[in-house]
C-alpha positions as protocol buffer text, in pm:
chain_id: "A"
residue {
  index: 1
  type: UNK
  ca { x: 12220 y: 7453 z: 10771 }
}
residue {
  index: 2
  type: UNK
  ca { x: 11879 y: 7339 z: 10894 }
}
residue {
  index: 3
  type: UNK
  ca { x: 11583 y: 7543 z: 10769 }
}
residue {
  index: 4
  type: UNK
  ca { x: 11220 y: 7485 z: 10860 }
}
residue {
  index: 5
  type: UNK
  ca { x: 11027 y: 7712 z: 10621 }
}
residue {
  index: 6
  type: UNK
  ca { x: 11228 y: 7689 z: 10299 }
}
residue {
  index: 7
  type: UNK
  ca { x: 11430 y: 7432 z: 10105 }
}
residue {
  index: 8
  type: UNK
  ca { x: 11756 y: 7515 z: 9930 }
}
residue {
  index: 9
  type: UNK
  ca { x: 11929 y: 7310 z: 9661 }
}
residue {
  index: 10
  type: UNK
  ca { x: 12196 y: 7369 z: 9397 }
}
residue {
  index: 11
  type: UNK
  ca { x: 12210 y: 7167 z: 9078 }
}
residue {
  index: 12
  type: UNK
  ca { x: 12441 y: 7239 z: 8787 }
}
residue {
  index: 13
  type: UNK
  ca { x: 12499 y: 7607 z: 8877 }
}
residue {
  index: 14
  type: UNK
  ca { x: 12131 y: 7680 z: 8949 }
}
residue {
  index: 15
  type: UNK
  ca { x: 12007 y: 7734 z: 9306 }
}
residue {
  index: 16
  type: UNK
  ca { x: 11641 y: 7663 z: 9380 }
}
residue {
  index: 17
  type: UNK
  ca { x: 11482 y: 7821 z: 9686 }
}
residue {
  index: 18
  type: UNK
  ca { x: 11146 y: 7660 z: 9766 }
}
residue {
  index: 19
  type: UNK
  ca { x: 10906 y: 7819 z: 10014 }
}
residue {
  index: 20
  type: UNK
  ca { x: 10812 y: 7517 z: 10221 }
}
residue {
  index: 21
  type: UNK
  ca { x: 10500 y: 7552 z: 10431 }
}
residue {
  index: 22
  type: UNK
  ca { x: 10263 y: 7377 z: 10191 }
}
residue {
  index: 23
  type: UNK
  ca { x: 10001 y: 7309 z: 10458 }
}
residue {
  index: 24
  type: UNK
  ca { x: 9958 y: 7689 z: 10489 }
}
residue {
  index: 25
  type: UNK
  ca { x: 10006 y: 7769 z: 10119 }
}
residue {
  index: 26
  type: UNK
  ca { x: 10358 y: 7880 z: 10217 }
}
residue {
  index: 27
  type: UNK
  ca { x: 10227 y: 8171 z: 10423 }
}
residue {
  index: 28
  type: UNK
  ca { x: 10503 y: 8415 z: 10515 }
}
residue {
  index: 29
  type: UNK
  ca { x: 10641 y: 8433 z: 10870 }
}
residue {
  index: 30
  type: UNK
  ca { x: 10930 y: 8607 z: 11044 }
}
residue {
  index: 31
  type: UNK
  ca { x: 11112 y: 8274 z: 11037 }
}
residue {
  index: 32
  type: UNK
  ca { x: 11069 y: 8251 z: 10661 }
}
residue {
  index: 33
  type: UNK
  ca { x: 11203 y: 8606 z: 10629 }
}
residue {
  index: 34
  type: UNK
  ca { x: 11516 y: 8515 z: 10825 }
}
residue {
  index: 35
  type: UNK
  ca { x: 11571 y: 8196 z: 10626 }
}
residue {
  index: 36
  type: UNK
  ca { x: 11526 y: 8370 z: 10291 }
}
residue {
  index: 37
  type: UNK
  ca { x: 11785 y: 8629 z: 10390 }
}
residue {
  index: 38
  type: UNK
  ca { x: 12028 y: 8352 z: 10488 }
}
residue {
  index: 39
  type: UNK
  ca { x: 11966 y: 8165 z: 10163 }
}
residue {
  index: 40
  type: UNK
  ca { x: 12031 y: 8476 z: 9955 }
}
residue {
  index: 41
  type: UNK
  ca { x: 12354 y: 8535 z: 10145 }
}
residue {
  index: 42
  type: UNK
  ca { x: 12455 y: 8180 z: 10056 }
}
residue {
  index: 43
  type: UNK
  ca { x: 12370 y: 8240 z: 9691 }
}
residue {
  index: 44
  type: UNK
  ca { x: 12596 y: 8544 z: 9671 }
}
residue {
  index: 45
  type: UNK
  ca { x: 12885 y: 8369 z: 9847 }
}
residue {
  index: 46
  type: UNK
  ca { x: 12879 y: 8061 z: 9623 }
}
residue {
  index: 47
  type: UNK
  ca { x: 13055 y: 8105 z: 9287 }
}
residue {
  index: 48
  type: UNK
  ca { x: 12904 y: 7774 z: 9176 }
}
residue {
  index: 49
  type: UNK
  ca { x: 12561 y: 7943 z: 9170 }
}
residue {
  index: 50
  type: UNK
  ca { x: 12497 y: 8145 z: 8855 }
}
residue {
  index: 51
  type: UNK
  ca { x: 12118 y: 8181 z: 8867 }
}
residue {
  index: 52
  type: UNK
  ca { x: 11841 y: 8140 z: 9124 }
}
residue {
  index: 53
  type: UNK
  ca { x: 11484 y: 8009 z: 9101 }
}
residue {
  index: 54
  type: UNK
  ca { x: 11232 y: 8087 z: 9374 }
}
residue {
  index: 55
  type: UNK
  ca { x: 10915 y: 7877 z: 9387 }
}
residue {
  index: 56
  type: UNK
  ca { x: 10667 y: 7729 z: 9633 }
}
residue {
  index: 57
  type: UNK
  ca { x: 10600 y: 7379 z: 9761 }
}
residue {
  index: 58
  type: UNK
  ca { x: 10262 y: 7222 z: 9700 }
}
residue {
  index: 59
  type: UNK
  ca { x: 9980 y: 7409 z: 9529 }
}
residue {
  index: 60
  type: UNK
  ca { x: 10075 y: 7765 z: 9626 }
}
residue {
  index: 61
  type: UNK
  ca { x: 10361 y: 8009 z: 9585 }
}
residue {
  index: 62
  type: UNK
  ca { x: 10291 y: 8221 z: 9894 }
}
residue {
  index: 63
  type: UNK
  ca { x: 9946 y: 8311 z: 10026 }
}
residue {
  index: 64
  type: UNK
  ca { x: 10078 y: 8624 z: 10198 }
}
residue {
  index: 65
  type: UNK
  ca { x: 10144 y: 8685 z: 10565 }
}
residue {
  index: 66
  type: UNK
  ca { x: 10046 y: 8412 z: 10808 }
}
residue {
  index: 67
  type: UNK
  ca { x: 9731 y: 8556 z: 10969 }
}
residue {
  index: 68
  type: UNK
  ca { x: 9716 y: 8309 z: 11258 }
}
residue {
  index: 69
  type: UNK
  ca { x: 9805 y: 8596 z: 11493 }
}
residue {
  index: 70
  type: UNK
  ca { x: 9464 y: 8746 z: 11430 }
}
residue {
  index: 71
  type: UNK
  ca { x: 9389 y: 9118 z: 11417 }
}
residue {
  index: 72
  type: UNK
  ca { x: 9729 y: 9215 z: 11558 }
}
residue {
  index: 73
  type: UNK
  ca { x: 9920 y: 9033 z: 11280 }
}
residue {
  index: 74
  type: UNK
  ca { x: 10044 y: 9358 z: 11127 }
}
residue {
  index: 75
  type: UNK
  ca { x: 10088 y: 9552 z: 11452 }
}
residue {
  index: 76
  type: UNK
  ca { x: 10465 y: 9586 z: 11476 }
}
residue {
  index: 77
  type: UNK
  ca { x: 10430 y: 9754 z: 11815 }
}
residue {
  index: 78
  type: UNK
  ca { x: 10309 y: 9416 z: 11944 }
}
residue {
  index: 79
  type: UNK
  ca { x: 10654 y: 9262 z: 11900 }
}
residue {
  index: 80
  type: UNK
  ca { x: 11019 y: 9345 z: 11866 }
}
residue {
  index: 81
  type: UNK
  ca { x: 11098 y: 9484 z: 11522 }
}
residue {
  index: 82
  type: UNK
  ca { x: 11408 y: 9593 z: 11334 }
}
residue {
  index: 83
  type: UNK
  ca { x: 11412 y: 9969 z: 11288 }
}
residue {
  index: 84
  type: UNK
  ca { x: 11526 y: 10221 z: 11035 }
}
residue {
  index: 85
  type: UNK
  ca { x: 11778 y: 10488 z: 11128 }
}
residue {
  index: 86
  type: UNK
  ca { x: 11497 y: 10727 z: 11226 }
}
residue {
  index: 87
  type: UNK
  ca { x: 11344 y: 10469 z: 11461 }
}
residue {
  index: 88
  type: UNK
  ca { x: 11063 y: 10362 z: 11227 }
}
residue {
  index: 89
  type: UNK
  ca { x: 10998 y: 9985 z: 11240 }
}
residue {
  index: 90
  type: UNK
  ca { x: 11127 y: 9802 z: 10934 }
}
residue {
  index: 91
  type: UNK
  ca { x: 10884 y: 9609 z: 10720 }
}
residue {
  index: 92
  type: UNK
  ca { x: 11004 y: 9248 z: 10709 }
}
residue {
  index: 93
  type: UNK
  ca { x: 10884 y: 9198 z: 10353 }
}
residue {
  index: 94
  type: UNK
  ca { x: 11089 y: 9499 z: 10252 }
}
residue {
  index: 95
  type: UNK
  ca { x: 11399 y: 9341 z: 10400 }
}
residue {
  index: 96
  type: UNK
  ca { x: 11352 y: 9042 z: 10169 }
}
residue {
  index: 97
  type: UNK
  ca { x: 11271 y: 9257 z: 9864 }
}
residue {
  index: 98
  type: UNK
  ca { x: 11578 y: 9474 z: 9913 }
}
residue {
  index: 99
  type: UNK
  ca { x: 11796 y: 9166 z: 9961 }
}
residue {
  index: 100
  type: UNK
  ca { x: 11668 y: 9019 z: 9634 }
}
residue {
  index: 101
  type: UNK
  ca { x: 11731 y: 9357 z: 9469 }
}
residue {
  index: 102
  type: UNK
  ca { x: 12091 y: 9346 z: 9596 }
}
residue {
  index: 103
  type: UNK
  ca { x: 12149 y: 8983 z: 9491 }
}
residue {
  index: 104
  type: UNK
  ca { x: 12452 y: 8929 z: 9269 }
}
residue {
  index: 105
  type: UNK
  ca { x: 12284 y: 8651 z: 9071 }
}
residue {
  index: 106
  type: UNK
  ca { x: 11974 y: 8677 z: 8848 }
}
residue {
  index: 107
  type: UNK
  ca { x: 11658 y: 8567 z: 9029 }
}
residue {
  index: 108
  type: UNK
  ca { x: 11371 y: 8394 z: 8848 }
}
residue {
  index: 109
  type: UNK
  ca { x: 11030 y: 8361 z: 9011 }
}
residue {
  index: 110
  type: UNK
  ca { x: 10841 y: 8040 z: 8925 }
}
residue {
  index: 111
  type: UNK
  ca { x: 10497 y: 8131 z: 9058 }
}
residue {
  index: 112
  type: UNK
  ca { x: 10316 y: 7803 z: 9091 }
}
residue {
  index: 113
  type: UNK
  ca { x: 9990 y: 7907 z: 9259 }
}
residue {
  index: 114
  type: UNK
  ca { x: 9845 y: 8184 z: 9476 }
}
residue {
  index: 115
  type: UNK
  ca { x: 10084 y: 8477 z: 9526 }
}
residue {
  index: 116
  type: UNK
  ca { x: 9908 y: 8731 z: 9745 }
}
residue {
  index: 117
  type: UNK
  ca { x: 10025 y: 9022 z: 9961 }
}
residue {
  index: 118
  type: UNK
  ca { x: 10390 y: 8973 z: 10044 }
}
residue {
  index: 119
  type: UNK
  ca { x: 10369 y: 8659 z: 9830 }
}
residue {
  index: 120
  type: UNK
  ca { x: 10347 y: 8878 z: 9521 }
}
residue {
  index: 121
  type: UNK
  ca { x: 10543 y: 9184 z: 9636 }
}
residue {
  index: 122
  type: UNK
  ca { x: 10850 y: 8969 z: 9711 }
}
residue {
  index: 123
  type: UNK
  ca { x: 10855 y: 8870 z: 9343 }
}
residue {
  index: 124
  type: UNK
  ca { x: 10876 y: 9227 z: 9213 }
}
residue {
  index: 125
  type: UNK
  ca { x: 11255 y: 9266 z: 9252 }
}
residue {
  index: 126
  type: UNK
  ca { x: 11305 y: 8928 z: 9085 }
}
residue {
  index: 127
  type: UNK
  ca { x: 11441 y: 8969 z: 8733 }
}
residue {
  index: 128
  type: UNK
  ca { x: 11189 y: 8748 z: 8555 }
}
residue {
  index: 129
  type: UNK
  ca { x: 10857 y: 8603 z: 8672 }
}
residue {
  index: 130
  type: UNK
  ca { x: 10699 y: 8295 z: 8513 }
}
residue {
  index: 131
  type: UNK
  ca { x: 10348 y: 8186 z: 8612 }
}
residue {
  index: 132
  type: UNK
  ca { x: 10166 y: 7855 z: 8619 }
}
residue {
  index: 133
  type: UNK
  ca { x: 9819 y: 7847 z: 8471 }
}
residue {
  index: 134
  type: UNK
  ca { x: 9684 y: 7808 z: 8825 }
}
residue {
  index: 135
  type: UNK
  ca { x: 9869 y: 8115 z: 8957 }
}
residue {
  index: 136
  type: UNK
  ca { x: 9666 y: 8389 z: 9121 }
}
residue {
  index: 137
  type: UNK
  ca { x: 9790 y: 8732 z: 9223 }
}
residue {
  index: 138
  type: UNK
  ca { x: 9662 y: 8993 z: 9464 }
}
residue {
  index: 139
  type: UNK
  ca { x: 9787 y: 9323 z: 9603 }
}
residue {
  index: 140
  type: UNK
  ca { x: 9519 y: 9288 z: 9872 }
}
residue {
  index: 141
  type: UNK
  ca { x: 9642 y: 9548 z: 10122 }
}
residue {
  index: 142
  type: UNK
  ca { x: 9345 y: 9784 z: 10082 }
}
residue {
  index: 143
  type: UNK
  ca { x: 9111 y: 9494 z: 10165 }
}
residue {
  index: 144
  type: UNK
  ca { x: 9302 y: 9425 z: 10487 }
}
residue {
  index: 145
  type: UNK
  ca { x: 9320 y: 9787 z: 10601 }
}
residue {
  index: 146
  type: UNK
  ca { x: 9698 y: 9804 z: 10569 }
}
residue {
  index: 147
  type: UNK
  ca { x: 9938 y: 9961 z: 10318 }
}
residue {
  index: 148
  type: UNK
  ca { x: 10147 y: 9824 z: 10029 }
}
residue {
  index: 149
  type: UNK
  ca { x: 10478 y: 9690 z: 10161 }
}
residue {
  index: 150
  type: UNK
  ca { x: 10805 y: 9527 z: 10055 }
}
residue {
  index: 151
  type: UNK
  ca { x: 10905 y: 9840 z: 9860 }
}
residue {
  index: 152
  type: UNK
  ca { x: 10623 y: 9760 z: 9615 }
}
residue {
  index: 153
  type: UNK
  ca { x: 10539 y: 10130 z: 9577 }
}
residue {
  index: 154
  type: UNK
  ca { x: 10879 y: 10162 z: 9403 }
}
residue {
  index: 155
  type: UNK
  ca { x: 10892 y: 9833 z: 9213 }
}
residue {
  index: 156
  type: UNK
  ca { x: 10536 y: 9782 z: 9089 }
}
residue {
  index: 157
  type: UNK
  ca { x: 10488 y: 10107 z: 8889 }
}
residue {
  index: 158
  type: UNK
  ca { x: 10828 y: 10056 z: 8728 }
}
residue {
  index: 159
  type: UNK
  ca { x: 10731 y: 9707 z: 8616 }
}
residue {
  index: 160
  type: UNK
  ca { x: 10374 y: 9759 z: 8496 }
}
residue {
  index: 161
  type: UNK
  ca { x: 10318 y: 10136 z: 8480 }
}
residue {
  index: 162
  type: UNK
  ca { x: 10144 y: 10364 z: 8725 }
}
residue {
  index: 163
  type: UNK
  ca { x: 9789 y: 10314 z: 8597 }
}
residue {
  index: 164
  type: UNK
  ca { x: 9798 y: 9935 z: 8612 }
}
residue {
  index: 165
  type: UNK
  ca { x: 9974 y: 9944 z: 8948 }
}
residue {
  index: 166
  type: UNK
  ca { x: 9710 y: 10174 z: 9095 }
}
residue {
  index: 167
  type: UNK
  ca { x: 9425 y: 9963 z: 8962 }
}
residue {
  index: 168
  type: UNK
  ca { x: 9558 y: 9648 z: 9125 }
}
residue {
  index: 169
  type: UNK
  ca { x: 9652 y: 9819 z: 9452 }
}
residue {
  index: 170
  type: UNK
  ca { x: 9337 y: 10026 z: 9499 }
}
residue {
  index: 171
  type: UNK
  ca { x: 9095 y: 9746 z: 9414 }
}
residue {
  index: 172
  type: UNK
  ca { x: 9290 y: 9485 z: 9606 }
}
residue {
  index: 173
  type: UNK
  ca { x: 9133 y: 9220 z: 9387 }
}
residue {
  index: 174
  type: UNK
  ca { x: 9281 y: 8877 z: 9319 }
}
residue {
  index: 175
  type: UNK
  ca { x: 9341 y: 8814 z: 8948 }
}
residue {
  index: 176
  type: UNK
  ca { x: 9460 y: 8531 z: 8730 }
}
residue {
  index: 177
  type: UNK
  ca { x: 9768 y: 8456 z: 8527 }
}
residue {
  index: 178
  type: UNK
  ca { x: 9623 y: 8591 z: 8202 }
}
residue {
  index: 179
  type: UNK
  ca { x: 9562 y: 8935 z: 8354 }
}
residue {
  index: 180
  type: UNK
  ca { x: 9911 y: 8926 z: 8508 }
}
residue {
  index: 181
  type: UNK
  ca { x: 10059 y: 8854 z: 8165 }
}
residue {
  index: 182
  type: UNK
  ca { x: 9854 y: 9124 z: 7992 }
}
residue {
  index: 183
  type: UNK
  ca { x: 9955 y: 9375 z: 8260 }
}
residue {
  index: 184
  type: UNK
  ca { x: 10326 y: 9297 z: 8229 }
}
residue {
  index: 185
  type: UNK
  ca { x: 10366 y: 9141 z: 8571 }
}
residue {
  index: 186
  type: UNK
  ca { x: 10479 y: 8801 z: 8437 }
}
residue {
  index: 187
  type: UNK
  ca { x: 10680 y: 8706 z: 8133 }
}
residue {
  index: 188
  type: UNK
  ca { x: 10495 y: 8385 z: 8038 }
}
residue {
  index: 189
  type: UNK
  ca { x: 10232 y: 8132 z: 8146 }
}
residue {
  index: 190
  type: UNK
  ca { x: 10293 y: 7757 z: 8156 }
}
residue {
  index: 191
  type: UNK
  ca { x: 10096 y: 7442 z: 8236 }
}
residue {
  index: 192
  type: UNK
  ca { x: 10141 y: 7372 z: 8605 }
}
residue {
  index: 193
  type: UNK
  ca { x: 10352 y: 7062 z: 8545 }
}
residue {
  index: 194
  type: UNK
  ca { x: 10583 y: 7246 z: 8304 }
}
residue {
  index: 195
  type: UNK
  ca { x: 10651 y: 7563 z: 8505 }
}
residue {
  index: 196
  type: UNK
  ca { x: 10972 y: 7454 z: 8677 }
}
residue {
  index: 197
  type: UNK
  ca { x: 11109 y: 7308 z: 8354 }
}
residue {
  index: 198
  type: UNK
  ca { x: 11056 y: 7645 z: 8186 }
}
residue {
  index: 199
  type: UNK
  ca { x: 11221 y: 7830 z: 8474 }
}
residue {
  index: 200
  type: UNK
  ca { x: 11515 y: 7588 z: 8471 }
}
residue {
  index: 201
  type: UNK
  ca { x: 11557 y: 7628 z: 8095 }
}
residue {
  index: 202
  type: UNK
  ca { x: 11587 y: 8005 z: 8138 }
}
residue {
  index: 203
  type: UNK
  ca { x: 11827 y: 7965 z: 8432 }
}
residue {
  index: 204
  type: UNK
  ca { x: 12035 y: 7719 z: 8230 }
}
residue {
  index: 205
  type: UNK
  ca { x: 12059 y: 7963 z: 7939 }
}
residue {
  index: 206
  type: UNK
  ca { x: 12214 y: 8215 z: 8178 }
}
residue {
  index: 207
  type: UNK
  ca { x: 12434 y: 7968 z: 8364 }
}
residue {
  index: 208
  type: UNK
  ca { x: 12568 y: 7798 z: 8051 }
}
residue {
  index: 209
  type: UNK
  ca { x: 12644 y: 8100 z: 7836 }
}
residue {
  index: 210
  type: UNK
  ca { x: 12695 y: 8420 z: 8033 }
}
residue {
  index: 211
  type: UNK
  ca { x: 12995 y: 8553 z: 8226 }
}
residue {
  index: 212
  type: UNK
  ca { x: 12886 y: 8564 z: 8593 }
}
residue {
  index: 213
  type: UNK
  ca { x: 13061 y: 8893 z: 8672 }
}
residue {
  index: 214
  type: UNK
  ca { x: 12908 y: 9060 z: 8368 }
}
residue {
  index: 215
  type: UNK
  ca { x: 12565 y: 8926 z: 8464 }
}
residue {
  index: 216
  type: UNK
  ca { x: 12599 y: 9061 z: 8818 }
}
residue {
  index: 217
  type: UNK
  ca { x: 12723 y: 9400 z: 8695 }
}
residue {
  index: 218
  type: UNK
  ca { x: 12456 y: 9423 z: 8423 }
}
residue {
  index: 219
  type: UNK
  ca { x: 12182 y: 9343 z: 8673 }
}
residue {
  index: 220
  type: UNK
  ca { x: 12302 y: 9619 z: 8902 }
}
residue {
  index: 221
  type: UNK
  ca { x: 12336 y: 9869 z: 8616 }
}
residue {
  index: 222
  type: UNK
  ca { x: 11988 y: 9813 z: 8472 }
}
residue {
  index: 223
  type: UNK
  ca { x: 11807 y: 9821 z: 8806 }
}
residue {
  index: 224
  type: UNK
  ca { x: 11994 y: 10126 z: 8932 }
}
residue {
  index: 225
  type: UNK
  ca { x: 11952 y: 10321 z: 8610 }
}
residue {
  index: 226
  type: UNK
  ca { x: 11573 y: 10303 z: 8655 }
}
residue {
  index: 227
  type: UNK
  ca { x: 11624 y: 10594 z: 8893 }
}
residue {
  index: 228
  type: UNK
  ca { x: 11861 y: 10796 z: 8675 }
}
residue {
  index: 229
  type: UNK
  ca { x: 11738 y: 11142 z: 8574 }
}
residue {
  index: 230
  type: UNK
  ca { x: 11916 y: 11158 z: 8235 }
}
residue {
  index: 231
  type: UNK
  ca { x: 12062 y: 10902 z: 7990 }
}
residue {
  index: 232
  type: UNK
  ca { x: 12401 y: 11066 z: 8020 }
}
residue {
  index: 233
  type: UNK
  ca { x: 12422 y: 10908 z: 8364 }
}
residue {
  index: 234
  type: UNK
  ca { x: 12386 y: 10565 z: 8204 }
}
residue {
  index: 235
  type: UNK
  ca { x: 12645 y: 10663 z: 7942 }
}
residue {
  index: 236
  type: UNK
  ca { x: 12892 y: 10746 z: 8219 }
}
residue {
  index: 237
  type: UNK
  ca { x: 12831 y: 10414 z: 8397 }
}
residue {
  index: 238
  type: UNK
  ca { x: 12835 y: 10214 z: 8072 }
}
residue {
  index: 239
  type: UNK
  ca { x: 13164 y: 10370 z: 7969 }
}
residue {
  index: 240
  type: UNK
  ca { x: 13334 y: 10282 z: 8296 }
}
residue {
  index: 241
  type: UNK
  ca { x: 13192 y: 9929 z: 8283 }
}
residue {
  index: 242
  type: UNK
  ca { x: 13307 y: 9870 z: 7924 }
}
residue {
  index: 243
  type: UNK
  ca { x: 13655 y: 9993 z: 8012 }
}
residue {
  index: 244
  type: UNK
  ca { x: 13678 y: 9778 z: 8325 }
}
residue {
  index: 245
  type: UNK
  ca { x: 13540 y: 9461 z: 8169 }
}
residue {
  index: 246
  type: UNK
  ca { x: 13726 y: 9511 z: 7842 }
}
residue {
  index: 247
  type: UNK
  ca { x: 14054 y: 9450 z: 8025 }
}
residue {
  index: 248
  type: UNK
  ca { x: 13927 y: 9141 z: 8204 }
}
residue {
  index: 249
  type: UNK
  ca { x: 14019 y: 8777 z: 8153 }
}
residue {
  index: 250
  type: UNK
  ca { x: 13649 y: 8715 z: 8084 }
}
residue {
  index: 251
  type: UNK
  ca { x: 13654 y: 8950 z: 7784 }
}
residue {
  index: 252
  type: UNK
  ca { x: 13961 y: 8778 z: 7642 }
}
residue {
  index: 253
  type: UNK
  ca { x: 13801 y: 8439 z: 7689 }
}
residue {
  index: 254
  type: UNK
  ca { x: 13466 y: 8547 z: 7546 }
}
residue {
  index: 255
  type: UNK
  ca { x: 13615 y: 8676 z: 7222 }
}
residue {
  index: 256
  type: UNK
  ca { x: 13861 y: 8388 z: 7188 }
}
residue {
  index: 257
  type: UNK
  ca { x: 13587 y: 8129 z: 7242 }
}
residue {
  index: 258
  type: UNK
  ca { x: 13369 y: 8299 z: 6980 }
}
residue {
  index: 259
  type: UNK
  ca { x: 13652 y: 8296 z: 6725 }
}
residue {
  index: 260
  type: UNK
  ca { x: 13736 y: 7935 z: 6805 }
}
residue {
  index: 261
  type: UNK
  ca { x: 13366 y: 7837 z: 6787 }
}
residue {
  index: 262
  type: UNK
  ca { x: 13360 y: 7676 z: 7132 }
}
residue {
  index: 263
  type: UNK
  ca { x: 13175 y: 7741 z: 7458 }
}
residue {
  index: 264
  type: UNK
  ca { x: 13342 y: 8003 z: 7674 }
}
residue {
  index: 265
  type: UNK
  ca { x: 13482 y: 7913 z: 8014 }
}
residue {
  index: 266
  type: UNK
  ca { x: 13481 y: 8242 z: 8202 }
}
residue {
  index: 267
  type: UNK
  ca { x: 13749 y: 8259 z: 8474 }
}
residue {
  index: 268
  type: UNK
  ca { x: 13640 y: 8566 z: 8673 }
}
residue {
  index: 269
  type: UNK
  ca { x: 13444 y: 8510 z: 8996 }
}
residue {
  index: 270
  type: UNK
  ca { x: 13170 y: 8721 z: 9149 }
}
residue {
  index: 271
  type: UNK
  ca { x: 13311 y: 8658 z: 9498 }
}
residue {
  index: 272
  type: UNK
  ca { x: 13621 y: 8856 z: 9399 }
}
residue {
  index: 273
  type: UNK
  ca { x: 13404 y: 9167 z: 9365 }
}
residue {
  index: 274
  type: UNK
  ca { x: 13250 y: 9374 z: 9088 }
}
residue {
  index: 275
  type: UNK
  ca { x: 13441 y: 9649 z: 8907 }
}
residue {
  index: 276
  type: UNK
  ca { x: 13384 y: 9995 z: 9048 }
}
residue {
  index: 277
  type: UNK
  ca { x: 13191 y: 10187 z: 8784 }
}
residue {
  index: 278
  type: UNK
  ca { x: 13032 y: 10457 z: 8996 }
}
residue {
  index: 279
  type: UNK
  ca { x: 12699 y: 10295 z: 9078 }
}
residue {
  index: 280
  type: UNK
  ca { x: 12543 y: 10424 z: 9401 }
}
residue {
  index: 281
  type: UNK
  ca { x: 12573 y: 10213 z: 9712 }
}
residue {
  index: 282
  type: UNK
  ca { x: 12252 y: 10225 z: 9912 }
}
residue {
  index: 283
  type: UNK
  ca { x: 12242 y: 10058 z: 10252 }
}
residue {
  index: 284
  type: UNK
  ca { x: 11943 y: 10041 z: 10482 }
}
residue {
  index: 285
  type: UNK
  ca { x: 12028 y: 10072 z: 10851 }
}
residue {
  index: 286
  type: UNK
  ca { x: 11987 y: 9728 z: 11007 }
}
residue {
  index: 287
  type: UNK
  ca { x: 12000 y: 9856 z: 11366 }
}
């Protein structure tokens, strides 16, 4: 498949998606949205992929929406737009965020430079975010006269707490990697030339040691239980999951490999489907 705004590569069970408009600091476009959605579909369909890294080409991660359209950049009435079931135009950044949320493989953000607007909100549904020392972040919507997007009003408070989320969103200021780390937005900071190595080491730890079906199921359970109203709901889901996975070939292999003191070779495949444990299925109308 030929893409023009991203690069996609798989090496030793790890897929790397690179935003690839370095001359524009990888500014986000409708084309990039479409290509990211296609790449994530490919990730889910490929059992050889066990973890995903998303990063940017050049000196930026993503500088936000491409503003070359001028003042009408964010006016969805100016162009054809996908719509929700009630006719409301769909936010393109939200389409990407929800697709990352639904991904069957863990997603690691390697934020190698400026990540502003949709460039930072697209990272919120990623499972882990690592930052380069040169990374800069900004929820700049209030300074552009628009509103937070990409489902960030759901993700950001859950990641960093409501007070920190409101401070960043209402000021719209751009801040550095140290503040992002202190606020809980990123997991760690690395020298620029060591960022991808750190992200790959984390991806390798997942790919080399964890059962892919269990990883996919665990990811879904933890994210979805953020919205549960009582821990008994998690107990119900956990119980079904333990029962379903306990009978699996993966469970037999995992225990046997541990007893035999050898690496496990898990036979189950994500493409065959996840066990039904009662998690909600939420679909956004694509019409």
